[in-house]
C-alpha positions, -999 to 999 in steps of 0.1 A, spaced: -276 -796 -353 -292 -821 -330 -320 -814 -305 -294 -816 -277 -272 -791 -295 -301 -767 -297 -306 -770 -259 -269 -764 -253 -271 -733 -275 -302 -720 -256 -284 -724 -222 -254 -705 -236 -275 -677 -250 -293 -672 -217 -260 -672 -198 -244 -647 -223 -274 -624 -220 -271 -624 -182 -234 -618 -183 -240 -588 -207 -266 -574 -184 -242 -575 -154 -215 -556 -173 -208 -522 -159 -234 -526 -132 -226 -515 -96 -235 -536 -66 -262 -510 -58 -277 -513 -93 -275 -551 -93 -293 -554 -60 -319 -527 -68 -355 -536 -74 -363 -510 -101 -401 -510 -97 -407 -523 -62 -434 -498 -55 -454 -505 -86 -445 -540 -96 -434 -563 -68 -428 -591 -93 -401 -573 -112 -369 -585 -95 -334 -573 -92 -306 -583 -116 -290 -601 -86 -322 -621 -79 -328 -629 -116 -293 -642 -120 -292 -661 -88 -326 -677 -93 -317 -687 -129 -285 -703 -117 -303 -720 -88 -331 -734 -109 -306 -747 -135 -285 -762 -107 -313 -779 -87 -333 -792 -116 -303 -805 -136 -289 -821 -104 -322 -838 -99 -323 -852 -134 -286 -863 -131 -292 -879 -96 -265 -857 -81 -261 -831 -54 -266 -795 -65 -234 -776 -71 -247 -751 -46 -239 -778 -21 -211 -799 -37 -190 -769 -48 -199 -749 -17 -214 -719 -35 -237 -714 -5 -206 -702 15 -200 -673 -10 -234 -657 -4 -247 -642 28 -283 -651 24 -299 -680 42 -318 -705 21 -336 -738 26 -317 -767 10 -338 -768 -22 -350 -732 -23 -348 -716 -57 -370 -686 -52 -397 -692 -77 -424 -683 -52 -405 -655 -34 -425 -625 -22 -410 -591 -27 -396 -591 8 -381 -626 4 -366 -617 -29 -351 -585 -15 -330 -606 9 -312 -621 -21 -284 -595 -22 -248 -600 -33 -217 -581 -22 -196 -597 -50 -208 -597 -86 -179 -621 -95 -195 -647 -72 -228 -642 -88 -213 -646 -123 -193 -676 -110 -224 -694 -98 -243 -687 -130 -213 -700 -150 -209 -731 -129 -247 -739 -131 -247 -733 -169 -216 -754 -173 -232 -783 -152 -263 -781 -174 -243 -782 -206 -222 -811 -194 -253 -830 -185 -268 -823 -220 -236 -832 -238 -236 -866 -220 -272 -875 -227 -283 -900 -253 -311 -885 -273 -331 -917 -268 -333 -908 -231 -353 -877 -238 -385 -897 -239 -379 -912 -205 -406 -903 -179 -390 -883 -151 -421 -871 -133 -454 -890 -131 -471 -864 -109 -484 -845 -140 -509 -856 -166 -495 -863 -190 -463 -876 -173 -433 -854 -179 -405 -867 -201 -368 -857 -197 -370 -837 -229 -401 -817 -218 -384 -811 -184 -353 -798 -201 -372 -775 -223 -391 -762 -193 -358 -756 -173 -341 -738 -202 -373 -718 -212 -373 -704 -176 -336 -694 -179 -343 -677 -213 -374 -659 -199 -355 -646 -169 -326 -634 -191 -351 -613 -210 -364 -599 -177 -329 -589 -168 -327 -568 -199 -360 -551 -189 -348 -546 -153 -315 -531 -165 -334 -507 -188 -356 -496 -159 -324 -488 -140 -316 -464 -168 -288 -485 -182 -282 -494 -218 -280 -530 -228 
């Protein structure tokens, strides 16, 4: 197994975890913030899924030098919330996050799948030698493509674990 194969496997594991967490969930449950009064940072299943798809989408598109699939595949038309062009929600307040609501779980799953597929396609077309390319000099040390990919995928994995926790707080089994 190569380094890139491991990254592909990690993307797939995070995606599968999200899809499992959305099984048997109603729209009300998916959009609920299970601990809003005590933990404003604990987000809904909808927000966690959307944010993960969005950050995969935006960051992989930037690495690939392409438009995000949010734009190129018109995913923005399937959701009723208004977002800035590059907004991924990482700094959303509770009130901002609560505006990320879906009325169709299939669209939410679809965007997650499309973003994960785009990430995997990108990874499968990389040459491992490009992992040491500098992609961001604004940090010290400068960020390589490999480090950026680990960061992107680590975020997806972390949020998929949060989705398990959010589902349990809703009283649902995983």
